[in-house]
Every structure is written in C-alpha cells, then in structure tokens.
N, CA, C and O of each residue as an XYZ file, in Angstrom:
660
protein
N      -2.021    233.994    239.628
C      -1.421    235.294    239.757
C      -0.927    235.457    241.177
O      -1.607    235.066    242.126
N       0.239    236.026    241.327
C       0.784    236.244    242.662
C       0.375    237.612    243.173
O      -0.034    238.481    242.404
N       0.490    237.792    244.474
C       0.158    239.078    245.071
C       1.440    239.880    245.193
O       2.245    239.642    246.094
N       1.631    240.832    244.285
C       2.845    241.640    244.271
C       2.688    242.920    245.076
O       3.643    243.685    245.207
N       1.508    243.164    245.613
C       1.287    244.383    246.366
C       1.016    245.555    245.448
O       0.709    245.377    244.269
N       1.130    246.751    245.993
C       0.888    247.956    245.205
C       2.027    248.937    245.427
O       2.859    248.756    246.315
N       2.049    249.961    244.617
C       3.024    251.033    244.724
C       2.244    252.289    245.099
O       1.178    252.550    244.542
N       2.773    253.063    246.037
C       2.105    254.305    246.432
C       2.049    255.256    245.238
O       3.040    255.444    244.534
N       0.873    255.852    245.022
C       0.693    256.788    243.923
C       0.172    258.112    244.466
O      -0.485    258.158    245.506
N       0.477    259.193    243.742
C       0.114    260.532    244.200
C      -1.379    260.820    244.038
O      -1.975    261.510    244.864
N      -1.976    260.291    242.976
C      -3.396    260.537    242.718
C      -4.091    259.224    242.386
O      -3.446    258.257    241.981
N      -5.385    259.194    242.555
C      -6.167    257.989    242.256
C      -6.168    257.745    240.746
O      -5.916    258.665    239.967
N      -6.448    256.513    240.336
C      -6.546    256.245    238.892
C      -7.581    257.140    238.209
O      -7.369    257.590    237.083
N      -8.692    257.395    238.884
C      -9.732    258.241    238.304
C      -9.216    259.672    238.092
O      -9.457    260.271    237.044
N      -8.509    260.214    239.087
C      -7.950    261.561    238.951
C      -6.857    261.614    237.881
O      -6.765    262.586    237.132
N      -6.039    260.577    237.814
C      -4.993    260.526    236.781
C      -5.629    260.500    235.388
O      -5.147    261.163    234.469
N      -6.704    259.737    235.238
C      -7.387    259.672    233.949
C      -8.032    261.020    233.625
O      -7.998    261.462    232.477
N      -8.613    261.667    234.617
C      -9.209    262.997    234.429
C      -8.141    263.984    233.930
O      -8.388    264.760    233.007
N      -6.958    263.946    234.549
C      -5.854    264.820    234.127
C      -5.441    264.522    232.688
O      -5.246    265.437    231.888
N      -5.308    263.234    232.365
C      -4.939    262.827    231.005
C      -5.953    263.352    229.999
O      -5.583    263.932    228.978
N      -7.229    263.147    230.291
C      -8.275    263.604    229.375
C      -8.221    265.122    229.196
O      -8.412    265.629    228.091
N      -7.960    265.836    230.279
C      -7.859    267.293    230.217
C      -6.773    267.764    229.271
O      -6.936    268.779    228.593
N      -5.654    267.029    229.219
C      -4.569    267.413    228.303
C      -4.973    267.209    226.849
O      -4.325    267.729    225.941
N      -6.032    266.460    226.634
C      -6.523    266.195    225.271
C      -7.819    266.942    224.962
O      -8.444    266.725    223.924
N      -8.210    267.824    225.879
C      -9.431    268.593    225.663
C     -10.697    267.785    225.830
O     -11.746    268.146    225.297
N     -10.604    266.690    226.569
C     -11.776    265.839    226.809
C     -12.142    265.918    228.279
O     -11.359    266.392    229.102
N     -13.340    265.450    228.601
C     -13.770    265.459    229.995
C     -14.073    264.040    230.472
O     -14.273    263.123    229.674
N     -14.100    263.890    231.770
C     -14.409    262.597    232.383
C     -15.920    262.437    232.446
O     -16.575    263.009    233.318
N     -16.471    261.661    231.523
C     -17.907    261.420    231.497
C     -18.256    260.326    232.505
O     -17.364    259.662    233.035
N     -19.540    260.137    232.769
C     -19.932    259.082    233.712
C     -19.590    257.700    233.157
O     -19.299    256.784    233.926
N     -19.623    257.537    231.828
C     -19.254    256.248    231.232
C     -17.762    255.968    231.429
O     -17.370    254.858    231.788
N     -16.933    256.994    231.187
C     -15.489    256.827    231.389
C     -15.197    256.513    232.855
O     -14.391    255.634    233.159
N     -15.855    257.237    233.760
C     -15.645    257.004    235.195
C     -16.063    255.592    235.585
O     -15.372    254.942    236.369
N     -17.179    255.107    235.053
C     -17.654    253.757    235.372
C     -16.639    252.705    234.918
O     -16.406    251.718    235.615
N     -16.043    252.924    233.752
C     -15.055    251.979    233.235
C     -13.822    251.968    234.136
O     -13.346    250.896    234.510
N     -13.297    253.141    234.490
C     -12.110    253.210    235.353
C     -12.406    252.565    236.706
O     -11.593    251.795    237.217
N     -13.557    252.875    237.282
C     -13.913    252.295    238.577
C     -13.984    250.778    238.505
O     -13.509    250.089    239.407
N     -14.577    250.252    237.434
C     -14.692    248.794    237.296
C     -13.329    248.154    237.087
O     -13.024    247.127    237.693
N     -12.507    248.756    236.231
C     -11.171    248.214    235.954
C     -10.334    248.150    237.231
O      -9.624    247.170    237.460
N     -10.416    249.186    238.060
C      -9.580    249.251    239.258
C     -10.271    248.725    240.516
O      -9.761    248.899    241.623
N     -11.428    248.083    240.350
C     -12.110    247.506    241.510
C     -11.408    246.242    242.003
O     -11.597    245.834    243.149
N     -10.606    245.626    241.148
C      -9.798    244.467    241.550
C      -8.612    244.383    240.604
O      -8.636    244.928    239.501
N      -7.570    243.686    241.057
C      -6.418    243.526    240.166
C      -6.461    242.136    239.554
O      -5.981    241.164    240.137
N      -7.031    242.068    238.399
C      -7.098    240.819    237.650
C      -6.733    241.130    236.203
O      -7.042    242.210    235.700
N      -6.086    240.196    235.546
C      -5.890    240.329    234.116
C      -7.263    240.160    233.475
O      -8.075    239.367    233.950
N      -7.525    240.895    232.410
C      -8.838    240.804    231.777
C      -8.724    241.162    230.309
O      -7.768    241.810    229.882
N      -9.716    240.731    229.543
C      -9.815    241.163    228.158
C     -11.055    242.039    228.022
O     -11.837    242.163    228.965
N     -11.233    242.636    226.867
C     -12.338    243.578    226.661
C     -13.687    242.911    226.883
O     -14.575    243.511    227.489
N     -13.860    241.679    226.404
C     -15.140    240.998    226.580
C     -15.451    240.746    228.053
O     -16.607    240.839    228.465
N     -14.441    240.431    228.842
C     -14.662    240.239    230.276
C     -15.084    241.555    230.925
O     -15.942    241.564    231.807
N     -14.486    242.663    230.492
C     -14.870    243.966    231.039
C     -16.296    244.313    230.623
O     -17.061    244.840    231.431
N     -16.662    244.029    229.385
C     -18.035    244.250    228.927
C     -18.998    243.481    229.823
O     -20.020    244.015    230.256
N     -18.665    242.231    230.095
C     -19.516    241.393    230.944
C     -19.628    241.958    232.361
O     -20.720    242.024    232.925
N     -18.494    242.363    232.928
C     -18.509    242.920    234.288
C     -19.345    244.185    234.360
O     -20.112    244.374    235.303
N     -19.199    245.049    233.367
C     -19.960    246.301    233.363
C     -21.450    246.060    233.134
O     -22.284    246.809    233.643
N     -21.784    245.031    232.380
C     -23.207    244.747    232.123
C     -23.909    244.228    233.377
O     -25.133    244.305    233.475
N     -23.152    243.703    234.329
C     -23.735    243.193    235.583
C     -23.909    244.277    236.631
O     -24.510    244.030    237.677
N     -23.395    245.475    236.371
C     -23.521    246.557    237.357
C     -24.979    246.934    237.526
O     -25.755    246.905    236.571
N     -25.340    247.284    238.729
C     -26.724    247.635    239.034
C     -26.904    249.116    239.321
O     -27.962    249.535    239.790
N     -25.869    249.919    239.039
C     -25.955    251.346    239.352
C     -26.523    252.185    238.204
O     -26.550    253.413    238.284
N     -26.975    251.520    237.140
C     -27.586    252.247    236.031
C     -26.601    252.818    235.038
O     -27.016    253.437    234.058
N     -25.312    252.635    235.255
C     -24.296    253.136    234.331
C     -24.013    252.093    233.258
O     -23.097    251.283    233.401
N     -24.794    252.113    232.188
C     -24.550    251.173    231.100
C     -23.538    251.792    230.137
O     -23.528    253.002    229.911
N     -22.703    250.946    229.589
C     -21.648    251.398    228.686
C     -21.638    250.458    227.485
O     -21.644    249.238    227.654
N     -21.622    251.008    226.282
C     -21.641    250.178    225.079
C     -20.294    249.483    224.879
O     -19.257    249.932    225.368
N     -20.350    248.396    224.158
C     -19.137    247.623    223.836
C     -18.119    248.498    223.108
O     -16.932    248.451    223.431
N     -18.560    249.296    222.132
C     -17.621    250.120    221.362
C     -16.981    251.182    222.253
O     -15.808    251.511    222.078
N     -17.738    251.717    223.201
C     -17.181    252.701    224.131
C     -16.099    252.057    224.991
O     -15.059    252.665    225.245
N     -16.343    250.841    225.435
C     -15.364    250.133    226.271
C     -14.070    249.919    225.489
O     -12.987    250.152    226.026
N     -14.157    249.486    224.249
C     -12.960    249.269    223.444
C     -12.181    250.582    223.257
O     -10.954    250.593    223.352
N     -12.892    251.682    222.993
C     -12.212    252.975    222.827
C     -11.563    253.431    224.137
O     -10.447    253.951    224.128
N     -12.248    253.239    225.247
C     -11.708    253.672    226.543
C     -10.508    252.834    226.953
O      -9.597    253.355    227.596
N     -10.478    251.564    226.605
C      -9.298    250.747    226.922
C      -8.064    251.322    226.241
O      -6.988    251.371    226.837
N      -8.215    251.753    225.004
C      -7.102    252.378    224.284
C      -6.657    253.642    225.012
O      -5.458    253.878    225.160
N      -7.605    254.454    225.466
C      -7.272    255.672    226.208
C      -6.580    255.354    227.529
O      -5.635    256.040    227.918
N      -7.047    254.315    228.219
C      -6.446    253.941    229.506
C      -5.003    253.479    229.327
O      -4.162    253.722    230.193
N      -4.714    252.818    228.214
C      -3.330    252.427    227.908
C      -2.505    253.681    227.623
O      -1.398    253.825    228.142
N      -3.033    254.582    226.807
C      -2.321    255.819    226.475
C      -2.071    256.671    227.717
O      -1.063    257.373    227.799
N      -2.988    256.610    228.681
C      -2.858    257.405    229.914
C      -1.879    256.785    230.903
O      -1.550    257.408    231.913
N      -1.408    255.567    230.631
C      -0.467    254.903    231.539
C      -1.151    254.210    232.709
O      -0.500    253.861    233.693
N      -2.450    254.010    232.606
C      -3.180    253.314    233.676
C      -3.204    251.805    233.461
O      -3.154    251.032    234.418
N      -3.279    251.395    232.208
C      -3.305    249.977    231.850
C      -2.182    249.692    230.868
O      -1.635    250.592    230.231
N      -1.860    248.412    230.769
C      -0.976    247.987    229.687
C      -1.476    246.669    229.155
O      -2.074    245.866    229.871
N      -1.212    246.467    227.868
C      -1.528    245.174    227.270
C      -0.424    244.233    227.694
O       0.759    244.517    227.502
N      -0.814    243.118    228.267
C       0.183    242.152    228.720
C       0.583    241.252    227.570
O       1.770    241.094    227.282
N      -0.384    240.672    226.922
C      -0.079    239.694    225.890
C      -1.299    239.492    225.021
O      -2.418    239.870    225.368
N      -1.048    238.896    223.903
C      -2.167    238.432    223.077
C      -2.257    236.954    223.383
O      -1.364    236.181    223.038
N      -3.330    236.570    224.026
C      -3.451    235.221    224.555
C      -4.726    234.583    224.018
O      -5.824    235.080    224.269
N      -4.586    233.495    223.286
C      -5.743    232.824    222.694
C      -6.575    233.820    221.887
O      -7.796    233.878    222.026
N      -5.903    234.599    221.046
C      -6.530    235.568    220.147
C      -7.299    236.670    220.866
O      -8.306    237.159    220.354
N      -6.838    237.061    222.035
C      -7.473    238.181    222.736
C      -6.401    239.035    223.379
O      -5.384    238.526    223.851
N      -6.638    240.346    223.395
C      -5.734    241.281    224.068
C      -6.018    241.197    225.563
O      -7.170    241.304    225.984
N      -4.984    241.007    226.359
C      -5.134    240.912    227.807
C      -4.522    242.161    228.440
O      -3.417    242.573    228.088
N      -5.254    242.752    229.373
C      -4.829    243.990    230.027
C      -4.577    243.757    231.510
O      -5.093    242.812    232.107
N      -3.769    244.644    232.090
C      -3.552    244.673    233.525
C      -3.258    246.100    233.950
O      -2.976    246.961    233.117
N      -3.325    246.345    235.254
C      -2.993    247.665    235.786
C      -1.516    247.944    235.552
O      -0.667    247.078    235.763
N      -1.222    249.154    235.115
C       0.162    249.599    235.006
C       0.428    250.675    236.049
O       1.571    250.885    236.453
N      -0.608    251.343    236.474
C      -0.507    252.434    237.439
C      -0.726    251.886    238.850
O      -1.732    251.232    239.126
N       0.228    252.163    239.732
C       0.085    251.728    241.116
C       0.426    250.269    241.337
O       0.035    249.684    242.347
N       1.148    249.680    240.408
C       1.486    248.269    240.512
C       2.978    248.109    240.212
O       3.476    248.732    239.274
N       3.700    247.297    240.974
C       5.153    247.214    240.795
C       5.569    246.536    239.490
O       4.816    245.764    238.896
N       6.794    246.852    239.067
C       7.393    246.205    237.893
C       7.400    244.699    238.131
O       7.812    244.233    239.194
N       6.945    243.946    237.145
C       6.933    242.494    237.255
C       6.901    241.902    235.853
O       6.747    242.614    234.861
N       7.048    240.601    235.794
C       7.092    239.893    234.523
C       6.040    238.790    234.525
O       5.359    238.577    235.528
N       5.911    238.091    233.400
C       4.848    237.101    233.266
C       5.341    235.789    232.667
O       6.189    235.769    231.775
N       4.792    234.706    233.177
C       4.888    233.388    232.557
C       3.509    233.148    231.939
O       2.493    233.300    232.617
N       3.469    232.773    230.658
C       2.199    232.646    229.958
C       2.096    231.253    229.349
O       2.920    230.862    228.522
N       1.074    230.512    229.768
C       0.873    229.151    229.260
C       0.202    229.220    227.888
O      -0.860    229.822    227.729
N       0.835    228.599    226.916
C       0.303    228.571    225.550
C      -0.909    227.655    225.432
O      -1.702    227.806    224.503
N      -1.071    226.702    226.360
C      -2.197    225.775    226.284
C      -3.466    226.356    226.882
O      -4.496    226.422    226.210
N      -3.403    226.777    228.133
C      -4.622    227.221    228.835
C      -4.719    228.740    228.957
O      -5.775    229.263    229.312
N      -3.630    229.455    228.667
C      -3.663    230.906    228.739
C      -3.385    231.487    230.105
O      -3.450    232.705    230.273
N      -3.078    230.657    231.089
C      -2.829    231.149    232.445
C      -1.645    232.116    232.444
O      -0.604    231.845    231.845
N      -1.827    233.260    233.133
C      -0.762    234.249    233.297
C      -0.291    234.198    234.737
O      -1.097    234.323    235.659
N       1.003    234.016    234.940
C       1.579    233.999    236.279
C       2.529    235.184    236.388
O       3.467    235.314    235.601
N       2.279    236.046    237.369
C       3.148    237.200    237.597
C       4.294    236.801    238.505
O       4.126    235.980    239.408
N       5.470    237.388    238.264
C       6.593    237.140    239.158
C       7.540    238.328    239.142
O       7.603    239.082    238.171
N       8.267    238.477    240.225
C       9.361    239.446    240.315
C      10.618    238.648    240.605
O      10.598    237.713    241.406
N      11.712    239.018    239.954
C      12.952    238.318    240.167
C      14.092    239.323    240.052
O      14.339    239.881    238.983
N      14.780    239.547    241.167
C      15.864    240.532    241.194
C      17.000    240.165    240.244
O      17.625    241.049    239.659
N      17.273    238.871    240.085
C      18.362    238.452    239.197
C      18.044    238.794    237.742
O      18.929    239.212    236.996
N      16.788    238.619    237.337
C      16.383    238.973    235.973
C      16.540    240.477    235.776
O      17.096    240.920    234.771
N      16.051    241.260    236.734
C      16.157    242.719    236.635
C      17.615    243.159    236.565
O      17.960    244.044    235.781
N      18.467    242.552    237.375
C      19.897    242.892    237.395
C      20.555    242.527    236.065
O      21.357    243.300    235.540
N      20.230    241.375    235.525
C      20.787    240.957    234.233
C      20.411    241.953    233.145
O      21.252    242.331    232.329
N      19.160    242.375    233.130
C      18.731    243.343    232.127
C      19.455    244.676    232.294
O      19.832    245.304    231.305
N      19.650    245.108    233.533
C      20.402    246.343    233.790
C      21.843    246.209    233.310
O      22.391    247.140    232.721
N      22.461    245.047    233.561
C      23.836    244.814    233.121
C      23.947    244.851    231.600
O      24.876    245.448    231.056
N      22.999    244.213    230.915
C      23.004    244.205    229.446
C      22.834    245.628    228.923
O      23.524    246.040    227.991
N      21.917    246.372    229.524
C      21.707    247.763    229.104
C      22.989    248.571    229.294
O      23.371    249.334    228.407
N      23.664    248.416    230.447
C      24.915    249.128    230.726
C      25.984    248.789    229.690
O      26.697    249.674    229.216
N      26.096    247.505    229.339
C      27.092    247.073    228.358
C      26.913    247.783    227.020
O      27.876    247.995    226.283
N      25.683    248.143    226.720
C      25.381    248.768    225.437
C      25.190    250.280    225.551
O      24.766    250.931    224.596
N      25.506    250.834    226.725
C      25.339    252.271    226.909
C      23.885    252.702    226.821
O      23.581    253.816    226.395
N      23.009    251.830    227.217
C      21.567    252.053    227.110
C      21.004    252.402    228.478
O      21.251    251.692    229.453
N      20.255    253.484    228.556
C      19.651    253.867    229.833
C      18.240    253.272    229.886
O      17.321    253.741    229.215
N      18.101    252.239    230.696
C      16.838    251.508    230.793
C      15.875    252.251    231.722
O      16.260    252.692    232.805
N      14.627    252.381    231.289
C      13.608    253.016    232.130
C      12.570    252.022    232.616
O      11.707    252.368    233.424
N      12.645    250.811    232.140
C      11.708    249.765    232.533
C      11.882    248.587    231.599
O      12.678    248.635    230.662
N      11.141    247.540    231.858
C      11.197    246.392    230.962
C       9.889    245.616    231.035
O       9.077    245.791    231.944
N       9.726    244.769    230.057
C       8.576    243.873    230.006
C       9.094    242.521    229.530
O       9.671    242.409    228.448
N       8.885    241.514    230.337
C       9.337    240.172    229.989
C       8.138    239.242    230.026
O       7.449    239.137    231.041
N       7.897    238.571    228.914
C       6.827    237.590    228.823
C       7.463    236.280    228.385
O       8.033    236.186    227.298
N       7.359    235.277    229.236
C       7.940    233.971    228.966
C       6.798    233.017    228.609
O       5.867    232.826    229.390
N       6.886    232.425    227.419
C       5.829    231.533    226.941
C       6.249    230.080    227.111
O       7.423    229.742    226.959
N       5.298    229.237    227.424
C       5.564    227.817    227.598
C       4.306    227.110    228.050
O       3.197    227.466    227.652
N       4.492    226.102    228.887
C       3.371    225.299    229.378
C       3.410    225.274    230.894
O       4.442    224.958    231.486
N       2.288    225.606    231.529
C       2.218    225.637    232.992
C       2.281    224.220    233.564
O       2.134    223.234    232.842
N       2.502    224.143    234.864
C       2.635    222.848    235.536
C       1.392    221.994    235.352
O       1.492    220.788    235.125
N       0.229    222.610    235.449
C      -1.011    221.841    235.328
C      -1.172    221.247    233.932
O      -1.566    220.089    233.791
N      -0.873    222.025    232.910
C      -0.995    221.538    231.539
C       0.122    220.558    231.172
O      -0.015    219.791    230.220
N       1.227    220.581    231.925
C       2.347    219.682    231.657
C       2.141    218.290    232.241
O       2.810    217.338    231.839
N       1.220    218.174    233.185
C       0.980    216.870    233.807
C       0.442    215.882    232.790
O      -0.394    216.226    231.955
N       0.932    214.641    232.868
C       0.372    213.634    231.967
C      -1.088    213.375    232.358
O      -1.443    213.436    233.536
N      -1.921    213.087    231.366
C      -3.330    212.830    231.691
C      -3.457    211.600    232.583
O      -2.740    210.612    232.425
N      -4.371    211.693    233.504
C      -4.618    210.540    234.387
C      -5.275    209.451    233.575
O      -6.216    209.697    232.821
N      -4.770    208.248    233.737
C      -5.406    207.140    233.028
C      -6.630    206.711    233.829
O      -6.596    206.605    235.055
N      -7.671    206.477    233.118
C      -8.914    206.076    233.765
C      -9.045    204.572    233.587
O      -9.191    204.078    232.469
N      -8.994    203.865    234.679
C      -9.127    202.404    234.627
C     -10.602    202.038    234.589
O     -11.375    202.360    235.492
N     -10.952    201.370    233.538
C     -12.319    200.878    233.471
C     -12.361    199.568    234.227
O     -11.351    198.870    234.312
N     -13.478    199.231    234.759
C     -13.620    198.002    235.552
C     -13.206    196.792    234.742
O     -12.590    195.879    235.292
N     -13.515    196.748    233.473
C     -13.142    195.585    232.648
C     -11.634    195.465    232.515
O     -11.111    194.356    232.407
N     -10.916    196.608    232.522
C      -9.462    196.580    232.395
C      -8.811    196.013    233.654
O      -7.659    195.581    233.604
N      -9.510    196.006    234.761
C      -8.945    195.548    236.026
C      -9.137    194.066    236.258
O      -8.620    193.527    237.236
N      -9.860    193.398    235.392
C     -10.115    191.961    235.583
C      -8.946    191.148    235.092
O      -8.973    189.920    235.168
C-alpha cells in the first residue's frame, strides 16, 4: 500500500459517526465508539475477521461481539466513513473513505495484495469520458485485477546436490 496522505476534514470520524447515528435516532454506544477508534487507529485495508481479532486484543475492557462488528461495518459504510474496496479471496475488504484522498487499486488475484495508486491521467480520462456523455462525475472507483510482481516471478529452481554432480 502506498502512502497517499490524508485529506483535511471538518470533524473527527467519531464525531461524524455520532452525527450520522443521530440522524437515525441512534446513539454512539461505547461498543460503536470502540469500533470506530480501532478502525481509524491506522490506515490499513482489513476484513471483518481482522477487525474482530484486533478488537479482541484490546486491553481497555471494551469487548465487542462478532455480530455487532459486522452490523457496525455496514453502518460505517452507510455513514461514508468506510467503503468496501473489493471482494478478495471470498472476503469483503474495507478501507477508510473519510479523510482519505481519491485513489484506485491494483488487486492481485493470486495473493490478494491491494496496491493503492493515484494517477492524474486516469482521472482526466474518466472526466473526459463523462463529459462526452453529458455525465456529471462526482467520484470514481477503479479496481484493476491481475497478478502482482511477486506472484508473477517464476519460481526459483532449487538445485539439489545430486543435480549438480
């Protein structure tokens, strides 16, 4: 994953989630807060099971059930804090959508590696295509599937001592 930096935001992810919940007549519980804090403690792509594992290692006494985590991930996507990047090796992969710049992904079909990239030419091409069709673009998502450099390398041949005689 590349370091794309961050985008300045008006409110913290926790406050944005609190506002979202308020519009739905819900409140920010300690479990919801623990999930948001853990999700935004680092910028890494993750799946629900990885988040369950990370939360189970917390020592602050805030335990959260697996079913609660799955429900909250859906809410975080609806709130615009997270987005599903891809379905990779039969798992939903999430990343920050709030406070993170527009970018695209290269996704290895063999190992599942996600590589983030920004490319002005790709963005310009998409804008041009949208203009040609009278379409007002508000954003885009590009996921390119293939094989990463590491998985594309031919396997190293292992010379056994007998083969060298």
